Each structure stands twice: as structure tokens, then as C-alpha cells.
C-alpha positions, 0 to 999 in steps of 0.5 A, a space after each residue: 502535486 504528486 509525480 506521474 507513475 508512467 513518466 515520473 513527470 512532476 507536470 500534473 493537475 487535479 482532475 476531479 475525484 473517483 466514487 470513493 472520494 479520493 482525488 484524481 490527477 492528470 498528467 500534462 506531459 503524457 495524459 494519463 489520469 491517475 490516483 495518488 497512491 499511499 504506502 502502507 505503514 511499515 511493520 516494526 521489526 518486533 511485529 514481524 518476528 511474532 508473525 514470522 515466528 515458528 511456533 514452539 510446539 507441533 500443533 497436534 501437540 498444541 491441540 492435545 493440551 486442549 
């Protein structure tokens, strides 16, 4: 079972589903209802370098080549 995000308690139970079918949980200690959050996949260092790499030419020069 997932851990409660507010109290970090592991005393949780399943408590139905939300409108899109994701499982809802309820914390026994604080009573909060929550959905287990999935962490997004991390990007590889190579992909990050492609995203953050500056353009080699200024945009106006790149446009002139068209």
C-alpha cells in the first residue's frame, strides 16, 4: 500500500476509484483520501543536452538560409 502524503503513514486502505479509473486510498491515521502519484520518467542526460543546447546560429541567420 502507498504511504499517506500528509502524514507519511503506511496504514492505508483502498477506497474506491476516481472518475478516470485510478485507485483512491484512505489513510487510517488522518482520514485523508488520496491518489497514488506516479513519478515521471527521468530524462537521459543525452536528451537533456539536446533540449538545453543553445542554437549554433542566431535565429535570423538560420531563417536567411531558407
